[in-house]
N, C-alpha and C positions, 0 to 999 in steps of 0.2 A: 853327816848330816843329809837327812832326805830332801832331793831338790823340792822345789815349791810347782806345783800343775798352776799356778793360774798366776794374773798380777795382784788379786787381793793376796793370797798368800804371802807373794813373795813382801807386798808392802807390811804385812802381819810381821812376817819373819828380821824385815830390818828395823822396823820400831822393837822388838823385842831387843833387838841388839845395840841399836844408837835410838837412847832416848828422846835425840835431836825432831828424826822424821816423825813421831807418834802422832803429831797434829799435822802431818802434811796430806792435803787434799787435791787429787790430779783436777787441771782445769777443767772445766766443763764445755764442750763441744756441742752447741745447742747451733739450730737453723732459728731465723726470727720466729717464726712461726710457735717454735719451739720455748725461746726466750719470754715471748711474749704470754702464752699460755704458764708459764709460772710462778712470771714477774712483774706482768703489766696489768693494773688496775684501772680502771674505766673510772671516771671522776665523776662526780655528781652532778656540775656546772653544767656540764657538757653531753653527757648523755642520760637516757631514759632508763638507760640498763648498767644501773653503776654497780663495779664490782671485778671480780676477778677478768679478768680478758678471756673469749674464750674463741680459736680461731672455727670452729663446728659449728657457732652460729652464724659467720658466714667463712663457708667455707670455700668460695671463688677467689679469697686472699690468698687461701693459702699457696699458694701454685705463684703467684708473685714474690710471695717473700719467701719464700725455698729460694725461688731464683737469685737471692741476692747474696745467697749464701755459695749460692753456685760457682766455682772458681773459674767454669768459662764463659761465664756471662759480664760483660763489661756494663751494660745498657738495660735498665727496663723501662719501658712507655706504657702507660695508664690511661688510656680512655677512656671516663666513667661519667656515669649520670650523678646528678645529687642525692642523697641518703641512703649511698651502698659501702661509703667507709673506708673511701678513697683516703679521707686527711687521718684515718686509725693505722693505715697503712703504710704511712711517709712517718707519722710518733713510732708504730712498731722499730721500724728500720732505724731511724734516730736513736733511740733508746737500746737499740739492738748493742750499735755501734758504738756508742761510749759504753756501757756493761762488759761486751765481748770480745770487740774489735777496734779499738780506739782509734780513733785518724782525725784530721782536719777534716769539718764539714761546711758544705756552703751551703746555706736552705735560702733559697732563695724565692719572695714572693711578686707579684705585678709590682708593688708600688712599697715604700718604705713605711708609711701609715698601714699598710696591709701584714704587714713584717711584726711591728708594734704588737698588732691586734691579736696576730695568729699567736705571739711568743708571751703573752699575759694569759689569754684565756686557752692556750692548749698546751704550750711547750711547760708552763709554770706547774699547772695543776698535775700534770703527768710525771715529772721530776718529784712532784711533794706526795704523789700516794704512791710511789714504790719504791719501797725499801731499796734498794740499792744504786738503784738510779740517786734519791737523795744523799745514801753514803760517798756518791763522788761524785756529785754538782755541789758547790757551795751556797751557800745562804745568799740569798741577793743582799739583803742586810746587811749583810757580815762588811767590813770595811777591806777595803785590798782583798776579797774575794773571787775577783773574777769572775763574779755574773751582774752582767748584767743586761736591760732587757734586751741588745741585740746582740749581746757574746756571752757564750756558758763555755767557760774552761773546767776541764776533768783531766784526771791522769791519761796522760799520751793526745793527749789531742784536745781541740777547740770547735764550736759552734757560732758559727756564723749567722746570722739570719740578718737578710739585707731585701731592699726591692731591687725590681728588673732596670729599675731609673734610676740607679745608684754604680755610676762610671766606675767611681773609688775603691769599694770595694769590691767589685767585681773583676778589677783587674789589676787588684795588690793582692788580694789574699790568695796564697798556695792549697791549694784543697787538692786530697785526696779523693775524699765524698764529694757527687755533688748531687744537688735533688731540687727539682722545680715545681713550686707548684701551681697551680691553672696557667700553665702555661699561653694558654690562647688569650690571655687577659695581660702579658706582659707589654712593657714598652717598644717599640717596632728599633729603637736604637737608647742605648745608656748616655746621656748626652749626647755629646758625636762620636764618643767611640766604634762607633757602630752595633752589632745584633748582641743582645747579654745574652745569649743563649752559649754564642761560638767566643764569648768575651769570658763567658764563665770556664766552657774547658778549655780553655788554655791555659788555667790554672794547675790542671791536671797533670800536665806534659811530664812533668819529675815522678809522677808515681806507677811503675807498673802493673802496680795491681787496686789502680784506679775504678772506681764504681758512680756509674747514673743513672739517678731516677729522672722522670719526667712523668707527672702527674698533671691532664686537665680535663674537662668539662668540654668537647666538641663544641666549634662555634660554626660557622660557616665554609660549606665546601668550596676549595678552592681555596682556600684566604686561610686557612687553620693549620696554624704549627704540629698540634701536638697529630692532625691527620699525616702529617709527612713522618712525620717521626715513627706514626704507628704503622707503615708502610714501608718502615726500613728490618722491621723486626719480622717475626715468628706471625703475626698477625691471626691470633688467637683467640676465639670466642666460647662465652662460656654454657654450653648445649646441654639441654635434658631430652631423658631418654623418656622414647614412646611408650609407655605401657601396652599399647596394644598389637607393633609392630618389631619393640626392641632398639628402632633407628635414633640418632639423637639429632637434635637440631634446635637451631634459637627460638626463645623465647622473644618477637619483636613485635612491633605493636601491627602490622601489614596482617599476623595472623592471629592475633588475637578478636573475638567477635564476642558482644554484647546484645543488648535490647535496650533501649529509654525510652522514657517518654518525657515530655517539655508543656511548661505552660507558663504564660506569661503573666505577670503580676506585677501590678502600676507599670510597664511597659518595660519590663527585664525579664528573661527568659530566665527561667530555672530548671534544672534538669535531676532526674531522678535515671540510677541503673535499675532494669527491673531484670531480676533474677539473676544465674550465674554468670563470670566471667571465662570464657573457652579461649581456649588455642587450636589452630589446626596444626597437627602434624602436616610439616611437611613433605614427608615422605610416604606415608596412607594416606593422609587424607581427613584421618580420624578427629575426632572433639574433644577433647579431653578436658575437664571443669579444672579451675585451679589450687581446690585442693589438693586433688591427687599429682598434679604436677607438681606440687611443691614434697612432695614425699619423693618421688621420682630420685635417680640416681643423676649428678651431672657430671661435669669434667669439659674443658680446657680444650678446645679441638682447633689447630694449626691449621689455617691453609698454605703458610707459607712456612714450612717446617728447614729447610735449609739454611735459614737465616739464622739458626744456633749454631751454626760451625761458623756464625761472624758474631757472635757472643751477643747477639742483643732479642731481647724475646718483650714480643709486645702484645697486650691485654687489651680487649674493647666490651664493657657492661653497660648493662641497660638498671634501670630501676625496676624493673619488673622480677628481677632475681633476688630485689634485697629484702628481708625476713619485714621489714617495720613497713613499707609501702603495699598496702593491699591493690590489685589491681585496677577497681570498682573506682581506686582514688585515682590514680592512673587517668582513665578511661575521663572523668568528670573534670579537671583536669584541662583532658583535652577539647571535650565538649564546650568549657565557656571559656577555650581560647580560641577556637575555631573561625570566631567571625572577625578576628581582629590577630592581621599579619606579626605583630611587632610580641603580643603575649603567646602565640601560636609558637614565635624562634625560639622563646625561652623553656615550653614546653616539650619543643623539638628535643634543645640543648639539653635541660635538666633532669627529665624524666624520660623522654624514649629513649636519651641515649644517642641521638639522630644529629648529624649534622643537618643546618638550614641552607638550603644551596637559594644564592641571590640570585633574584630569576631579574632584577633590574636590566641588565647589559647584554642581554641574549636577544631584543628585539631590534631593528634596525628602522630607519626611514622607510626604505623600499617595502619590504615586510608589510609597514604595517599601511601603506598607499595603496597594495595590493588586498588588501583585505575589506578595503572601503564599499560598500554596498549600494546598492539601487531604493531608494526607500518609495516608488513608484512615481505614478502621477496620480490626481484628482481627474475628477468625469472633463473638466476643463482644459486639460491640459497641462496645469500649473503642477510643480513638486509637491507631494505630499509633506508638509512638515512634520508630522508624528505618525511613524510606524505605530502598528498594534505590537500593544505590549505597553506603550509608553504609558503608567499611571500617575505619577509625578514629574512634575518641573523644577528644579532647582536653577538658581543662578549663580556663579561666581563672578567676582570682579577684581582686578589686579590693576591698584593705581600707583599710573607713572607721573613723569611732571609735564610731559604732555598731549597723553592720552592716558581713555579708561580701556584697558580690554576684556571683553565678558567671553565667557558661556556659557548655553545656557545645555540640561544634560536633561532627560529623560530616563528617570528609574524605573522598577518593573520588579517581579517578586525575585526573593533570592538574589539583587545584588546584581543583576543583570541591569547594563544601563547602555544609552541611548545617546551618541551626541547629536545636539539640534542647532545648533547653531555658533560660531566663532566670529567675534566681531571685536571693530575696536570703533572707539569714538572718540576721535582727535580735538585736543583743545585740553587748555590747563584744568586741571580740578576744581577750581578756586571759582570758574566759571560759572551761571546759569546755564547757557547753553549746552553746555557735555553735561550736565544732570540731566536738565530737557529732556535730548537723549538717549540718556540709562531709559528715563520714565516710560519711554517708544516701547521700548524693551521687554519692561517692567512689564507693561500694560497689555500688552501684545497678548492676541488669543491664537495661539497654537491651534493649529488644528489637523483629525486625520482625514483620513481617505474621506469618509463617511459626510463631514463637515464640522463634526463636534468637535469642542475644544476644551482644553486647560488652559489656565495661565501660569505665570511662577506662584511657586509656594513659599518660596523665600530666596531672599538676596542675602548676600555674604561679600561685602565690600571690604577690601585689604586698608586698613586703616595706616601700618606705617609709611615711610619716606617723608617728604618733604609738606603733606599738605594732610597733617593728621585732625587739625580741627574745624579744613572744611569737610571731612567725611563724616564726621561726630555729626554737623551741621545737619548734613543733607539729610543722613541717616534719621536724625531724630523726627528731621519734618515728614521722615517717610514710613516713621515707628507702622502703621497704623496696615500699613502694606509687607509687614514684614521685610522690611531692610535693614540689617546691622551690621555693622563697625566689628570687623575680628582684627585678632593679632597673631599670625603668627608666632610658635615657638619652637625651635630644633632642641634636642637632644633625645636620649632615648631615656623611655619611659612615662616619657608626659601623655596624658590620657586627647586623644585626639580631640574631643570636646570636651570642658567643663561649663558648670554652671555661670550664667554671665556676670559681670559685675558691673555697675554706674560706676563714669570719670564724667567727673566737669566737663564744661566746654569751656577752654578761654579761661581755666583758672575759676567760672563761677558757680561755687557749689550748687546755687539755685537751679543752673540749668545744667540738665546732664544728659548723658546719652549711654544705652545698652550695648557692654563690648565685653565680645567673644575670644577668649584665646584658647588659638587651636593647637595642637602637637601636629605639626605639619611632616612630622617621620615619620610618625604614625598611619599617615595620611597616604604620602608616599608609596607606604610598605604596601598601603593595601590596594592603590594602583596600579604597581608596577607589577601584584600576582595577579589582578584579574587582568591587566595586559597579555601572561600568559596563557590564561584558557583559550584551547583553540575550537571550542565545539560551540554557538549558540546557546543558551541556558544561563543555570547560574554563574553569576561572576561575569559574563560577556561581557566584551565590551564591543558596542555597535559603533559605525563610525561612517557616514551618508558619502556615497560619490556625487561630484556636481562642483561646480565653481562657485553655486551661491549660497554653499554652508557654511564655505572660510574652510575645508578639512586638507590643508595642500601640505605639503614640503615645509613650510616653515610650522604651520601647526604641530608637526609630527618632530621635527628636529628640536622644538621646545618641549615639549609632550616628554619628549625620552632625554634630557638635556645632563639630568644625573644619575648616579648610580652610589651604591653605597659603598664605603672605604675604610680600610683601617688607617687610623690617623694618629698620631702621638700627641697627647695631651702632658699636660703636669703632673697628673692622676694618673701616668699611665694609655695604651695605645685604648682608644675610644674606634666606633662604627660609627660612622657621619655621611649625609649626603655631600659629594663632589659634585663639579662641574664634570661633564666630559668632554676634553680636548675636541676643538670644533662646530661645541653647543655653548652657543652667547647667550643667547635668551633663554631662561626658563616660564615665560610670564602663562603659557598654556599649561605648562603643569600646576600652577600655583593656581590657577584658575576653575582647573579640573577637583583640586584641593578642594579648596573653599567653597563650589558646590556640590562636592561628597559631606561638606561636613554639614552644608545645609542642610540635607537628608538626616543625618543623626540629630539636629538639633530637633525637629520640628517631628519626626522618631515617628512618620504617620501609617495607620492602620491599612496596610496593601490591601487584603482581602474587604474590608469597609469601603476604600476608595473605586474595588474594579467592580464592586457591587450597583454603587451609586452612577458609576461610569456606564454599565450595563444595563441601567433600570434591571438589576434584579434584586430580589422581597429583601429584606433587611431581615437578618438570624434574629429569631427570637430571644430575649435576654431575659434569664431565669430571675422568676418574681425573687425582690428582696427582703425581708422582714422589716415591717417601719422602724426606724431608732428613736429613739427620744429625741426631742427635739434642742436644739442647743444655737445659742446665741452664735452670733454670725460676726467672724472681725470684720469692721470696714476696710473697704480698701481704700489705699491714697488715690488720687488720679492717676498719676504717672504710674501705679504697680504694674508690676512684670508681668502679672496674669491678663490685666484690662488689655494690654500691648498687643493680644493675641484675638 
């Protein structure tokens, strides 16, 4: 008999000789990308493009998926913005393991609640819609199926889904594979056991062929776990080929150009992107439109290729490469958030795919003292109270058991501020004398060099502490002078200023006071980011030189008393403002926060104020068509708008 010349011919010959091998099928040797293209289906609950998975739709995910099946690689790090498919990368890897290379998997989410949610909304639909996975993972409704919300058993292994705050699961589950999702949101410590990632990696000790995958959006520079992991690897960036010079460059926000217009509708800014959004090549300087760049070849370029020898590949990706996110949408999100540091941080992390730099701790008292400036003197030799540029005055008052602390702040165009007066009024807040002295501050006419003056437009008084009812009473008496009670509320995502509510005074529902709730964390971020502006102009903070103003070492020690720090809570790690050692008092920071909130509350038209202050002619308003008369709702005597 002639010797077969191919494997297929050999199998055909053996099948003819031995019927037992006629149905033999050789094992498939697939990469993760090949497996996903063949077996993965996107579920309609979680995808706008439900149906068969196509790696060609997100070509930037091919290399990270291929790296998982590279025998030389034992760890993959992916730093990615939102809406680029990083969760699909994890799901494809999990599906591949179950079907092709089974072993125990430890999949870690930030918290147990996140783990349950991801299991129900992402993993369960993937198993249901993939035939090969459904055949290997038992139905969760079957008794003794080994399939629960947090555990999925399959031939050759088990998928355990847990939270970074669950010490028992991390410390007791041997695992060949570890996948960590949203690594920067993990708890600082798993109970009292220490770093969750270190605990998870310790479970891989007995596996010679172990692999780890670490995925997250970036957070704060210098405090990001995923950033540290990225720099241990090959440091690869997704770069596009320039159609003009042929060189490859990364599409980042600093190289994006666009024109926009803004108009104010009912006091709120509305932005519009005008014309195409373009990218500037860093090599030749040519400006290329978005449509052209989306058709250009792209590839991963490593800045540290030698890390491949250590078995670690790392990738960094932003939303400009996503097929689902138009560049104009990213630019609009940036414009809408640029005036709010909290919102801007979210855009930097989730869209631009960039680290947010914590600017709060890089200034010190000596630096701030050195930048104080001379506001000048009047013709008769007295210190100038108001320098040029100030258009509106606000006052923030912090309430203590034995005093009121206040700061008068001047505001100009584009967030530029001037410290005007920092002072103390000693005495208990339940005495009339203390409030009478505060009246002297509120009613004072603060003068420019030429003798013109301004009065304080709004005063925000802290109602926390032991004198809440007294603050309510005194603010009610002064409501016609725009003296309002405020209550600070910490926490991420709380707006800086929300509409006021009426609160009863001493449980008397007929006697009420307006109360504003302030998101003090948002205000602190605004203050700290403004302090770092180095040149006079937009957002720059001016401080006066001289003993009478009150801007001394004690003031700056309080202004710079807190920093943003990662802290552990029951729901995982959270960013919170904490006291810096050696900075015991933070009243100066609170006063500045309340004064800034006051400007947000009144939201003045700075252009109109400047015209009135400089006696310039008013702009002509366009004629409005006469509207049909409608009955006006009668206002109550204590209606909120009457207080203005």
